[in-house]
Structure formats: structure tokens, C-alpha cells
N, C-alpha and C positions, 0 to 999 in steps of 0.2 A: 533243736540243739543250736545254741548261739555261739558262734566262733569269733573271737577277736584276735587280730594279729598285731604284734608290736614289731616293727621292722625298720631297717635302714632305708635310705633314699636312693640307692643305686639301681640300675636297670634289673639286676638279678633279683633284688628284693621285690620290686614291683611285679616282676614276672610271677613269682610265687603268689603274691596277693591277687593278681588278676586270674591266675589259674583256679584259685579257691573260689573267687567271685563267680567265675563262669560256671562253676559246679554248685552254685547256691550254698557255698560253705564259708562265706565271709560276711560278717554282720557288723564289723567295726574295725577300723584300722588306725593305729597310732604310728606316726612316722617320726623317727629321729633323723634330723638333717645331718648327714654324714659329711666327711671331709671331701676335698676336691678329688675327682676320680683319677686325674693324672697328677701325681706329685712332682715336685721340683727335685732334680738330682741334688744330692748333698754336695757341699763344697769339698774341694781337694781330691776328687776322684781321679784315678788314672784315666786317660782317654778311652781305653777299651771298656772300663767299667761305666763311665758316663754314657757311652754309646749303648751298652747293654741295658742300662737302666731306662734310657729313653725308649729303646726298642721294646722292652718288656711291657712297660705300661701303655705304650701306644698300641701294641698288639692286643693287650687286654681290652682296651677300649674298642678296638675294631672287632674283636671276637664277640664281646657283649652286644655291640650294635648289630652284628650279624645274627646272633641268636635271639636277642631280646629288644631289638631296635625300637619297636613301637611302645615298649613298656617303660614309659617315663613318668607315668602317673597311674592312678587307679581309675579304671573305666567303669564307674558305677556310683550310684547314689546311696552311700552308706555313711554312718557317723565316722568322721575323720578328725584326728587331732595331730597337728604338726608341732613338734617341740625341738629345741636344741639340746645339746648334751647336758648343759647345766640344769635343765629342767627335768631330766630323767630321774625318776624316783622321787620327784617333788610333789607338792600338794595338787598342782594342776593335773598331773598325770593320774594321781590317786583318785581324785574326784571324778575324772572322766571314766576311769575303769569301773568305779562304783556305779556310775550311771548306766553303764552298758549291761551289767549283771550277766557276764558271760558264763557259759557252761564249759568252754574250752578256751584257753589262752595259749597262743603260739608266739614264740619270739624268734626272730631271725635278723641278724645283722645290727642289733642294738648293743650298746655297751652293757656292762654288768648290772643286772637287776639286784637291788639290795634286799636283804632278808625281810625287812618290814613290808615290802611290796609283795615278795613271794608268799609271805604268810597270809595275805588277804586274797590270793588267787584261788580259783576252784581246784578240785582234785586233779583235773586234766589240765595241767600246765606243762607244756613241752617246749623245748628249745630245738631249733634246727641248726645244726652245727656243720660248717663246711670243712669236714675232715672225718676220718674214721676213728671214733673213740673206742677203746682207750689209747690206741697206738699213736694217734695224732690229735692231741688236745691243745687248746690255746689259739695262737695266732699263726696265720699264713700256712694253714695246715693242708691246703691243696697244692702247695709248692713242694713241701718236704718229701712226699712220696716220689716225686720226680728226681729230686736231688739224691735220694737213696736208691734210685734206679728200680723202683717198684711202682710203675704207673698204675698197675692194677689195684693198688692200695689207695688210690685217690677216689674219695667218695664222700658221702654225707651221712650224718647220724641224727636221728630224732631221739631225744632222750628227755627224761623228766627234768624239769627246771629246778635246780637246787643251788645253794650257795657255793658249792664246789664247782669250779669252772669246768664245764663240759664233762662233769663227772657223775651226773645223775643216771639212774637206771635206764638202760637202753630199751627203746620201743622198736627201733628199726634201723637197719643200715641200707643205704642206697648206693649202688655203684653203676656207672655208665658202661655201655658196651664200647670197648676200644676198637678203633678202626685205623687202617693205614692212612697216614697223612694227618692224623690228629696231633696237634701241638699241645703244649701245656695248658693254654687258655681254652682250647676247644674242649678238652677233657673236663675242665672246671665248669664250663657252661653246660655241657651234657650232664654233669652230675647234678646241677641245679634243676634241670628239666626233669631228670629222673626222680629226684626227691619230691618235686611238686606233684608228679604223676602218682607216686606211691602214697603221698600224704592224702591225696583225694580219696584213694581207695581205703586207707586206714580210717579216715574220718567217716566215710560212708558206712563202714562196718561198725564203728562206734555208735553212730546214729541208730543203727539197727540192733544195738545191744551187745555187739561183739567187742569186748574189752581186750586190748592186746596184753600179752604177757610182758611183764617188766623183767629185764635181765640185768642183774647187778654187774657193775664193772669190777671184776675180780682183780684185774691188774691195773696198777696205777699208770701204766703206759708211759708216755712222754708228754709233758706239758711244755709246749714251745712258747716263748715270750717274744715280743716284737724285736728285742735286741739280739736274738739269736740269728736273725737274718741280716746279711749285708749285701750290697750290690755285687761284691766279688763272688758270691755264690752263683751268680748268673753265668759265670765263665763256663761252668760245667754244662749248663743247659744250651748255651749258644755257640761257644767255641769248640767244646769237646764233641757235642752231639748235634749242633745246628738245629736244635728243637725237634729232633726226630727220635726221641727216646722211645715213643710208642712203637715206631717201626722196628727198632732193635728188639724191643720186648716181644712183639708179635713174630719176629723171625727166630725167637728162641735164643737170642744172644745174651740175655740178661738173667737167665734162670727163671724159675717159676715157683713162687711161694704164694699160697692163697691165704687171705685173712679169714678167720672164722666169724662169719657174719650172722647177725640177728635178722630174721625175716618175719615181720608181723603179718605177711600176706600168705603164709603157709598155714593151712588149717591142721 
């Protein structure tokens, strides 16, 4: 079974790639060079919002370094293609994919794959989404559960790759274990580690003929776009809660509602 991953170029993306590789489950890697990991604060922010913006993305970098520090490249000798965003869905990418002849294609952290590329992919073409679909689809979807004071809804979704953004039939949901002291970025990193661990087991099962059940997304949920988020949202995370929302949740102060998760690892 030949597995190809199309991913971004941030440490979390390389972590997933290396986890697959370590388990002999990665045979080709296409990398889209992503934007700078620490963005520049927008002009005209109030001082508190500028400070929160800098803190938020600095802390994200520190958390990913702590969890994925060594994962800045793929440690293995497999076919690799590095492209920029303008080359995504282009002839160079298509030719490379055709040369690989994969049985499974995974996407994680790349921009939208066009229909003409999806149509040429094998039956097992799955996306790894940083958010629990259908409730949190689109952009920045590991942030919004914290803003909604539901940190236990921060997780990852493996779903069929379709033209509907994060809307394909669900293969599996992964959620990390919340622990006292976890900040927003700790939970995001733990979610990535959990989905990588789960994905290895799902692919091993697939290799042995165990095809997961696909669960349609019956609810449209919420599709978040990049413009939904503003630096002012960070006031709730840092001024109101000082990044201790998980502690409040574990203390029972924020209520307790569980998402209905899909688990491909239950027989």
C-alpha cells in the first residue's frame, strides 16, 4: 500500500509526515511552502491587542518547538516535491502525483485542492483537518472551541477529500486528553500528536483490509473564514482567562457538553 502526503511546511505538518515515515506508511511527500510562522501584527491595533497578537503567535511557536522541535524536515529518503502556492493544482504537481501512483493520498495543511486534481486521486483520498467537523470547519478551527469555552471540542478530523471545504464523509475524529496547565497551543499540539497516532493505526488496518466506515456530515455545522477572526478575540483568552480555560473546564466551571465523535478504531 503506497501512501503519499500533501502537506504544508510548518513543524506540525512535518511531525505527521515523520510519524507516518517511522511506521513505514509514507512513500511520497509533496510540500507546499506556507507563510511565515509568526505573522506581523496589523496596523492600528490598540496596545493591548498588539501585545496579545505578539504573545499568541510567539507562544504558538514556542509550543510547536517544544512538541515538534526537531521536525523541520522529513527524515527519510522518499520522493519529495516542494512547491509554492501558485503551483498547487498545476501541471508540475499533477505529473508528480501520476508518477507516484499512490493507493492512499492524504492532505494536511495545503490550500484547497481543485476538483480536476481530486478526480484523479485514488479512492482513499483523505484530508486531515485541524478542527472537529462539522462543528468547526474552515479556518482557525482549533481556536474557536476555546473562544466558545469548550476546550474539549478542540480536535482533528480525518475525512474524505471533496470539493466541499472540510465537508467530506468522516473517517475519524481525534481529541487529545486535557490536563491542568494546558494552554490553547498545548491542546492544539496534543491534537496533532493524537491524530498522527490514530492515523497510523487506521492505515495499518486499511493495509490489512479493514476499510473504515464513512460517516456523512449530516449537519452543515459552522464554516469559519479567516476574516471571522480578529486580534480582539484574544482578549477573552488572555485578559479574561489568562490562558487557563482548560483549568476552568476541568474544575467544572464551564459546563460539560461532549461532541458526538466518529471513531474508526472501534471494531
